[in-house]
C-alpha positions as CSV (number, residue, x, y, z in Angstrom):
1,M,3.4,-110.3,-14.0
2,R,2.0,-106.6,-13.0
3,V,4.8,-104.7,-13.6
4,A,5.2,-106.0,-17.3
5,I,1.2,-104.9,-18.7
6,R,2.0,-101.9,-16.7
7,A,4.4,-100.9,-19.4
8,L,2.6,-102.5,-22.5
9,S,-0.4,-100.3,-21.1
10,R,1.8,-97.0,-21.0
11,P,-0.7,-94.3,-22.4
12,E,2.7,-92.1,-22.8
13,L,3.6,-94.0,-26.1
14,P,1.2,-92.6,-28.6
15,R,2.4,-89.1,-27.3
16,Q,5.6,-90.0,-27.6
17,L,5.3,-91.3,-31.2
18,N,2.7,-88.1,-31.7
19,Q,5.9,-85.8,-30.9
20,L,8.6,-87.1,-32.2
21,G,6.9,-87.4,-35.6
22,S,5.8,-83.4,-35.2
23,D,9.8,-82.5,-34.6
24,V,10.6,-84.9,-37.5
25,A,8.1,-82.6,-39.6
26,M,9.7,-79.4,-38.4
27,L,13.2,-80.7,-38.8
28,L,12.1,-81.8,-42.3
29,L,10.6,-78.5,-42.7
30,V,12.8,-75.7,-41.6
31,A,15.8,-78.1,-43.7
32,F,13.2,-77.8,-46.6
33,A,13.2,-73.7,-46.0
34,Y,17.0,-73.6,-45.7
35,F,17.2,-74.6,-49.1
36,A,14.9,-73.0,-50.5
37,L,16.4,-70.1,-49.3
38,A,19.2,-70.5,-50.5
39,R,18.5,-71.6,-53.8
40,L,17.2,-68.5,-53.9
41,G,20.1,-66.6,-52.5
42,L,23.0,-68.7,-54.9
43,A,20.4,-67.3,-57.9
44,L,21.6,-64.2,-57.7
45,A,24.6,-65.0,-57.9
46,S,26.8,-63.2,-60.2
47,I,30.5,-63.8,-60.4
48,N,30.8,-66.9,-59.2
49,P,27.8,-69.6,-58.9
50,S,28.8,-70.4,-55.4
51,A,29.5,-67.0,-54.0
52,T,26.2,-64.1,-53.6
53,P,25.9,-60.7,-52.1
54,I,22.7,-62.2,-50.2
55,W,22.4,-65.2,-48.3
56,P,19.0,-65.2,-47.2
57,P,19.6,-68.5,-45.4
58,T,21.5,-67.0,-42.5
59,G,18.5,-65.0,-41.2
60,F,16.1,-68.0,-41.7
61,A,18.6,-70.1,-40.0
62,I,19.9,-67.6,-36.6
63,A,15.6,-67.2,-36.3
64,A,15.1,-71.2,-36.2
65,I,17.9,-71.3,-33.8
66,L,16.1,-68.5,-31.5
67,L,12.8,-69.6,-31.9
68,W,13.0,-73.4,-31.2
69,G,16.2,-73.5,-29.8
70,N,19.3,-75.6,-31.1
71,R,17.4,-78.7,-31.7
72,I,16.5,-77.4,-34.7
73,A,20.8,-77.4,-36.2
74,P,20.8,-80.6,-37.5
75,A,18.2,-79.4,-40.0
76,I,20.4,-76.7,-41.0
77,F,23.2,-78.4,-41.0
78,V,21.0,-80.7,-43.9
79,G,19.8,-78.2,-45.9
80,A,23.3,-76.3,-45.7
81,F,24.9,-79.9,-47.0
82,L,22.2,-80.4,-49.8
83,I,22.6,-76.9,-51.2
84,N,26.3,-77.1,-51.0
85,Q,26.5,-80.7,-52.5
86,L,24.6,-79.0,-55.3
87,T,27.5,-76.2,-56.0
88,A,30.2,-77.3,-54.6
89,G,30.1,-80.6,-55.5
90,S,33.2,-82.3,-52.9
91,I,31.5,-84.0,-50.2
92,F,34.4,-82.9,-48.0
93,T,33.7,-79.3,-49.1
94,S,30.3,-80.0,-48.4
95,L,30.5,-81.1,-45.3
96,A,32.5,-78.1,-43.5
97,I,30.9,-75.2,-45.4
98,A,27.4,-76.8,-43.6
99,C,29.0,-77.1,-40.4
100,G,30.0,-73.3,-40.8
101,N,26.7,-72.5,-42.2
102,T,25.7,-73.8,-39.4
103,L,27.3,-72.4,-36.6
104,E,27.0,-69.4,-37.2
105,P,22.9,-69.4,-36.0
106,V,24.2,-71.5,-32.9
107,I,26.7,-69.0,-32.0
108,A,24.6,-66.3,-33.1
109,G,21.9,-68.0,-30.7
110,Y,23.8,-68.2,-28.2
111,R,24.6,-64.4,-27.9
112,V,21.5,-62.8,-28.6
113,R,20.1,-65.1,-26.0
114,F,22.7,-63.7,-23.7
115,A,22.4,-60.2,-24.6
116,A,18.6,-60.3,-23.3
117,R,19.8,-62.2,-20.3
118,V,22.6,-59.5,-19.2
119,S,19.6,-57.0,-20.6
120,A,17.2,-58.2,-18.4
121,S,18.8,-58.3,-15.4
122,L,20.6,-55.4,-15.9
123,R,17.1,-53.8,-16.9
124,G,16.1,-54.3,-13.1
125,H,18.7,-53.1,-11.8
126,A,19.0,-49.7,-13.5
127,T,15.0,-49.5,-13.2
128,A,14.9,-49.9,-9.6
129,S,18.2,-47.3,-9.6
130,S,16.0,-45.2,-11.8
131,A,13.0,-45.1,-9.4
132,S,15.2,-44.6,-6.2
133,G,16.1,-41.0,-7.7
134,P,13.3,-38.9,-7.2
135,L,12.6,-40.3,-3.3
136,R,15.7,-40.2,-2.4
137,A,15.8,-36.3,-4.2
138,R,12.1,-35.3,-2.1
139,R,13.7,-37.2,1.2
140,A,16.9,-35.1,0.8
141,R,14.5,-31.6,0.1
142,P,13.6,-30.9,3.6
143,T,17.1,-31.5,5.0
144,S,18.8,-29.1,3.1
145,L,18.9,-25.8,2.4
146,A,18.3,-26.2,-1.3
147,A,15.6,-24.1,-3.0
148,Y,11.9,-25.6,-4.7
149,P,13.6,-25.4,-8.0
150,S,16.8,-27.0,-7.5
151,F,14.5,-30.7,-6.7
152,S,15.0,-31.2,-9.9
153,S,18.4,-30.9,-10.6
154,K,19.6,-32.8,-7.9
155,W,17.0,-35.4,-9.5
156,M,19.2,-35.6,-12.3
157,T,22.2,-35.5,-10.4
158,Q,21.6,-38.1,-8.4
159,R,20.1,-40.3,-12.0
160,E,23.3,-40.1,-13.7
161,T,25.6,-41.0,-10.5
162,Q,23.6,-44.1,-10.1
163,R,24.6,-44.6,-13.4
164,E,28.2,-44.1,-12.8
């Protein structure tokens, strides 16, 4: 009986409902923003009503994916589907285009996050190796017969060989 009473009086439930409400609001806001930017982009169409040289929703979608992760992708899909339903008319065509419009920012977000991880891991290596160049040159100075003016060229040479 105690277990049942504890389950009913969980204080986390209101927080979970509040979080769910804010997530739904965020999804609706992103879908509306995507739709509005797409409408703006389609206003610039000149040859065909569904072909435009400028498509602002793609940049917005990539930014949204980078900020909030892939969980925002359904909102992008809904916004893309609704705008394509206005222009394409066919449900199948709208679904296909919406899938492509959703996959674009998801893949771009994945590639940007991957490049950032690779860059961060290389940055740590490059910092350590470039910082050790002057130490090696200074350590090599007393044991070699090189004159003081060649100190900087030795350091630069060691840095170049580290990069290769």
